[in-house]
C-alpha positions in Angstrom: 0.0 0.0 0.0 1.3 3.5 -1.0 2.2 5.7 2.0 1.2 9.3 2.0 3.9 11.9 2.7 3.6 13.8 5.9 3.9 17.6 6.4 6.9 17.1 8.6 8.6 15.0 5.8 8.0 17.7 3.3 9.1 20.5 5.6 12.4 18.6 6.3 13.3 18.9 2.7 14.5 22.5 3.4 17.1 21.2 5.8 18.2 18.6 3.3 18.4 21.2 0.5 15.7 19.4 -1.6 13.2 21.5 -3.6 9.5 21.1 -2.8 7.2 20.7 -5.8 3.7 22.0 -5.6 1.0 22.3 -8.3 -2.7 23.0 -8.3 -5.6 20.6 -9.0 -9.3 21.1 -9.0 -10.7 17.7 -10.0 -10.0 14.0 -9.7 -8.4 13.3 -13.1 -5.8 16.0 -12.7 -5.1 15.0 -9.1 -4.4 11.4 -10.2 -1.9 12.6 -12.8 -0.1 15.0 -10.5 0.2 12.3 -7.8 1.5 9.8 -10.3 4.1 12.3 -11.4 5.4 12.6 -7.9 4.7 16.1 -6.8 5.0 16.8 -3.1 2.0 19.0 -2.5 -1.3 19.3 -4.4 -3.0 22.6 -3.8 -6.7 22.9 -4.2 -6.3 26.6 -5.0 -9.0 29.2 -5.0 -7.6 30.0 -8.5 -10.2 27.4 -9.6 -12.7 30.4 -9.5 -10.8 31.9 -12.5 -9.4 28.8 -14.1 -12.1 26.2 -13.8 -15.3 28.2 -13.2 -14.7 31.3 -15.4 -15.2 33.8 -12.5 -13.5 37.2 -12.3 -12.2 36.9 -8.7 -11.0 34.3 -6.3 -13.3 35.9 -3.7 -16.3 34.6 -5.7 -15.7 30.9 -4.7 -17.1 30.0 -1.3 -16.8 27.1 1.2 -19.2 24.7 -0.5 -17.5 25.2 -3.9 -14.0 24.7 -2.4 -15.1 21.7 -0.4 -16.7 20.1 -3.5 -13.4 20.4 -5.5 -11.2 19.4 -2.5 -13.1 16.2 -2.0 -12.6 15.3 -5.7 -8.9 16.0 -5.5 -8.4 14.0 -2.3 -10.0 11.0 -3.9 -7.3 11.1 -6.6 -4.2 11.5 -4.4 -2.4 8.6 -2.6 1.1 10.0 -1.9 1.1 13.8 -2.0 0.0 16.2 0.7 -3.3 17.9 -0.2 -3.6 21.5 1.0 -6.8 23.6 0.3 -7.0 27.4 0.0 -9.4 28.8 2.6 -11.9 30.9 0.6 -12.1 34.6 1.4 -15.5 34.3 3.1 -14.4 31.5 5.4 -11.7 33.4 7.4 -11.6 37.1 6.3 -15.3 37.7 6.3 -16.4 35.1 8.8 -13.3 35.3 11.0 -15.0 34.0 14.2 -15.8 30.7 12.5 -12.5 30.2 10.7 -11.6 27.1 12.8 -15.0 25.5 12.0 -14.5 26.1 8.3 -10.9 24.8 8.3 -11.9 21.6 10.1 -14.3 20.9 7.3 -11.4 20.7 4.9 -9.6 18.2 7.1 -12.5 16.1 8.3 -15.0 16.3 5.4 -12.7 16.6 2.5 -9.6 14.7 3.9 -7.1 17.5 3.2 -3.9 17.5 5.3 -3.9 21.3 5.9 -5.1 24.7 4.7 -3.6 27.9 3.2 -4.4 31.4 4.2 -3.4 34.7 2.6 -2.1 37.6 4.7 -4.6 40.2 5.7 -5.0 42.5 8.7 -6.3 39.9 11.0 -4.2 37.0 9.7 -2.1 36.3 12.8 -5.2 36.0 15.0 -6.8 33.6 12.6 -3.6 31.5 12.3 -3.2 31.5 16.1 -6.8 30.1 16.4 -6.2 27.5 13.7 -2.9 26.3 15.3 -4.5 26.2 18.7 -7.0 23.8 17.1 -4.1 21.7 15.7 -4.9 22.6 12.1 -1.8 22.7 9.9 -1.5 26.1 8.2 0.5 27.3 5.2 0.8 31.1 5.0 0.9 33.3 1.9 2.5 36.8 1.5 3.5 39.2 -1.2 0.7 39.4 -3.8 -2.4 38.2 -2.2 -5.1 37.9 -4.8 -8.1 37.8 -2.4 -7.4 41.3 -1.3 -5.1 42.8 -3.9 -6.3 45.9 -5.7 -3.4 45.9 -8.2 -2.1 42.6 -9.5 1.6 43.6 -9.8 5.0 42.7 -8.2 5.1 43.5 -4.5 8.1 44.5 -2.4 10.1 46.5 -4.8 10.2 49.5 -2.4 12.2 49.1 0.8 9.3 49.8 3.2 7.1 47.2 1.5 9.9 44.7 1.3 10.5 45.0 5.1 6.8 44.6 5.6 6.7 41.3 3.6 9.7 40.0 5.5 8.1 40.9 8.8 4.9 39.2 7.8 6.6 36.0 6.8 8.5 35.9 10.1 5.3 36.5 12.0 3.6 33.6 10.2 6.4 31.3 11.1 6.2 32.5 14.7 2.5 31.9 14.7 3.0 28.2 13.7 2.7 28.0 9.9 4.6 25.1 8.4 5.4 26.9 5.2 4.8 30.2 3.4 4.0 31.0 -0.2 5.8 34.0 -1.7 4.0 35.4 -4.6 5.2 38.0 -7.1 8.1 39.5 -5.2 11.7 40.3 -6.4 14.1 37.4 -6.2 16.5 39.2 -3.8 13.6 39.7 -1.3 12.5 36.1 -1.7 16.1 35.0 -1.1 16.2 37.1 2.1 12.9 35.7 3.3 14.0 32.1 2.6 17.3 32.5 4.4 15.6 34.1 7.4 13.0 31.4 8.0 13.3 27.9 9.3 10.2 26.8 7.5 10.1 26.3 3.7 9.2 29.1 1.3 7.3 28.2 -1.9 7.6 30.7 -4.7 5.3 31.7 -7.5 6.8 34.5 -9.4 9.5 34.9 -6.7 12.6 33.7 -8.4 14.8 30.6 -8.0 15.9 31.0 -4.4 12.8 29.7 -2.6 12.7 26.2 -1.1 10.0 25.1 -3.5 7.9 26.3 -6.4 4.2 26.3 -7.3 2.3 27.1 -10.5 -1.3 26.9 -11.6 -1.3 23.6 -13.5 -3.6 24.8 -16.2 -1.2 27.7 -17.0 1.8 25.4 -17.1 0.0 22.9 -19.4 -1.6 25.5 -21.7 -5.1 24.6 -20.7 -6.7 28.0 -20.6 -7.1 31.0 -22.9 -6.1 33.7 -20.4 -2.9 35.6 -20.6 -0.1 33.6 -19.0 1.9 35.6 -16.3 5.6 36.3 -16.9 6.6 33.8 -14.2 4.9 30.8 -15.9 6.9 28.4 -18.0 4.5 26.5 -20.3 5.7 22.9 -20.4 3.1 22.0 -22.9 0.2 23.2 -25.0 -2.4 20.6 -24.2 -5.2 23.1 -25.1 -4.1 23.0 -28.7 -3.8 19.3 -28.7 -7.4 19.0 -27.3 -8.7 21.3 -30.0 -7.0 19.4 -32.8 -8.2 16.1 -31.4 -11.8 17.2 -31.1 -11.6 18.6 -34.7 -10.5 15.2 -35.9 -13.4 13.5 -34.1 -15.8 16.1 -35.6 -14.5 15.4 -39.1 -14.8 11.7 -38.6 -18.4 12.0 -37.4 -19.3 14.4 -40.2 -17.8 12.0 -42.9 -19.4 8.9 -41.4 -16.0 7.4 -40.4 -16.9 7.1 -36.8 -18.0 4.7 -35.4 -16.3 2.0 -37.5 -17.4 -1.6 -37.6 -14.8 -2.5 -34.9 -16.5 0.1 -32.6 -20.0 -1.3 -33.2 -21.8 -4.1 -31.3 -23.3 -6.9 -33.4 
């Protein structure tokens, strides 16, 4: 029987100098493939609002939607850790019930932990979650749930110091890792060197302890503009279009189904 990794095993990769690999999944088939490929962490990201549901903002996905997708992902994963994004409404709007909502991801969906983005009350929420023994991954830099301008953060000295301070505070509050999104590589390097917990970068350069991308961006499975920090390892979207066109042509010409594909 395949043994699932533990959070402590993944965290210890920082001390061993091994990079942590994280990718997003929103459904069972993709979760199966990512797990088979050997990623360390599968993130059920609230980016599914944009990527999978066609919504404008990550704040438009709520608890029931996130739980629905988290359950599907967990069913497809045997080895990797599954972490779910806490939706905006579950800890920034309904802060008093953040522990209740987080427990649903662990006990209903079967996730191993949750991720929260930095906001004004973040440390209090993380403190409550950790007091309830809920594993928490932090997130600083560009925080899409509250960002008014989707641009690189931390280029100015004051802002850079604030991001470094936030990351240190999340470690002190008990987070097991922190995502650094869209910050200059020198700042990401400084944050990584100053923390004992792993940093996982997205648009934060090569010096983080691990990397994460939105899988659909990496595979060319959407029609939105790909951010600068994304490397497209394939163009599966075009392959799917070409494959469906071939099917369409075969149906139109009466070539499908053939005799071998027909019951007698």
